[in-house]
Legacy VTK file of the C-alpha trace (Angstrom):
# vtk DataFile Version 3.0
C-alpha trace
ASCII
DATASET POLYDATA
POINTS 127 float
87.843 112.076 92.662
88.504 108.875 94.601
85.858 106.212 94.182
85.276 102.946 95.987
83.334 100.318 94.086
82.060 97.241 95.901
81.062 93.945 94.321
80.450 90.344 95.283
77.242 90.618 97.251
74.431 88.156 96.747
72.041 85.703 98.330
73.221 82.476 99.944
71.939 80.031 102.508
73.142 80.037 106.087
76.488 78.327 106.391
77.588 79.468 102.964
80.338 81.842 101.909
80.705 85.036 99.921
83.694 87.172 99.012
83.248 90.907 98.713
85.615 93.106 96.742
86.192 96.840 96.841
88.188 98.505 94.102
89.809 101.872 94.788
89.629 104.029 91.702
91.986 106.930 90.988
94.328 106.511 93.931
96.647 103.862 95.259
95.331 101.910 98.228
98.783 100.844 99.315
99.745 101.857 102.831
96.298 103.181 103.669
93.693 101.943 106.079
90.415 100.577 104.855
87.459 98.818 106.312
84.134 97.122 105.861
80.987 98.281 107.562
77.402 97.111 107.280
73.875 98.277 107.862
71.101 95.792 108.431
67.479 96.767 107.755
66.148 98.854 110.587
69.423 98.852 112.498
72.291 101.205 113.138
75.454 100.900 111.012
77.929 98.386 112.383
81.686 98.102 112.126
82.758 94.796 110.577
86.508 94.659 109.895
89.426 96.932 109.183
92.971 96.779 107.920
95.447 99.364 109.109
98.106 101.195 107.186
100.595 98.895 108.936
98.795 95.817 107.601
97.233 94.915 110.936
93.671 93.602 110.918
90.832 93.656 113.384
87.275 92.380 113.475
84.027 93.013 115.219
83.258 90.335 117.771
80.212 89.261 115.787
82.330 88.215 112.783
85.570 87.187 114.479
86.701 83.781 113.248
84.295 83.804 110.297
85.346 86.811 108.189
88.773 87.632 106.786
89.782 91.074 105.526
92.674 91.433 103.112
94.065 93.912 100.629
95.893 93.528 97.326
97.889 96.735 97.038
99.052 95.942 93.508
95.451 95.693 92.318
94.060 98.397 94.646
91.430 95.980 95.890
90.123 95.321 99.398
88.472 91.966 100.093
86.186 90.510 102.719
85.952 86.726 102.741
82.809 85.789 104.644
82.396 82.204 105.811
79.816 80.402 107.937
77.312 83.093 107.110
74.306 83.580 109.362
70.933 85.223 108.695
71.994 88.048 111.026
74.806 88.886 108.587
72.174 90.127 106.143
72.947 93.777 105.433
74.203 96.327 102.971
77.986 96.126 103.164
80.051 99.236 102.604
83.710 99.631 101.868
85.428 102.705 103.296
88.885 104.202 103.282
91.055 106.851 104.845
93.756 107.664 102.347
95.555 110.340 104.330
96.312 109.144 107.854
98.381 106.251 109.141
96.385 104.177 111.590
96.344 100.727 113.074
93.431 98.463 112.323
91.912 99.106 115.765
91.972 102.846 115.092
90.556 102.322 111.609
87.575 100.229 112.734
85.472 103.335 113.079
83.031 104.922 110.677
84.030 108.358 111.928
87.620 108.166 110.686
86.801 107.064 107.146
86.780 109.723 104.436
85.622 107.788 101.393
82.717 105.389 101.060
81.380 103.061 98.419
77.699 102.747 97.610
77.406 99.295 99.145
76.708 95.748 98.066
73.799 93.744 99.409
74.300 90.464 101.242
71.232 88.361 102.025
71.472 85.164 104.044
68.516 82.811 104.227
67.966 80.278 106.990
LINES 1 128
127 0 1 2 3 4 5 6 7 8 9 10 11 12 13 14 15 16 17 18 19 20 21 22 23 24 25 26 27 28 29 30 31 32 33 34 35 36 37 38 39 40 41 42 43 44 45 46 47 48 49 50 51 52 53 54 55 56 57 58 59 60 61 62 63 64 65 66 67 68 69 70 71 72 73 74 75 76 77 78 79 80 81 82 83 84 85 86 87 88 89 90 91 92 93 94 95 96 97 98 99 100 101 102 103 104 105 106 107 108 109 110 111 112 113 114 115 116 117 118 119 120 121 122 123 124 125 126
């Protein structure tokens, strides 16, 4: 059974940084598309960033220029470096993966295409 395990969440002040990690357990993450999604309290889930099976990356407009998604295939770990954090970035952040299809990042930035999900890590930004 494939598992995704997120870590790195926490509480920081606005303007600060956090780096989230997502470890893929029991299957190689190399060559597969993965992404980060978030759900703020009382709001609908939101796409954040994705990395395609071709290594391409894409971001939601709300995080463009502040967040960086990357993947270490040797370690089977997906990262999300979050800089210049804002109170509106407060949410439960989920890692997700599709380990079967080849997709570009733009295709992968969609909750509907992801097959596996982590349980989430909480990010809280204070003003």
